[in-house]
Phi, psi and omega in degrees: 000138178290150177259107184264010180266065181275157187292321183219157175228155178280131178237144177266133169282163171304135181290146171254136186221157178218116182288157183309317187294342180268351182267118187241192180287337172254161183300137172231140179288143173267093181071207183264170173300149176292146180259349183227154165291121185275126171282329180216154174205156180224131176245123182243120171267086183263024173266179177257023181232154175281135186235151173247140183242158183207150166258357176242358178072012182230302183268132174300128183241321177200141174261159170225126175296159174309131175079011184256143174240154180234124176247117177261131185225049191286341183246008183300328179261008179265140175294144188312313183251016182253008177125199186102162181262144176232148168281119192295149173287153185088002178286134177245130178257127176247154181219152174213164178291152178231089188104246180265170178282138170295150183239003174201162175089193187211162169250142184235139181228105187255128177248137179236124189237168176258141181204182182269000000 
């Protein structure tokens, strides 16, 4: 019989989003800072433009082409208290245009964290 009394479960934080019209040539925050250390996260560029992302709002860190998503799952095989990588709480994700301005869609930043 399966044991459903597990130490932690995955919980979703409220999604952070930024519409295409707010994405400019300089970095703009996608919502607010994270409130939890993220075990997993997903970044979706559902605009029609190529975008650059940053966690400090100054340095270019990674691009995502139009219509592309990135799912980070660096802790799925790690035991809850035995390690694995986490996205720190207090992280703010920033985005800017890469090339031309998008004319439709939005960017989404989804945080999944461990809790009781």
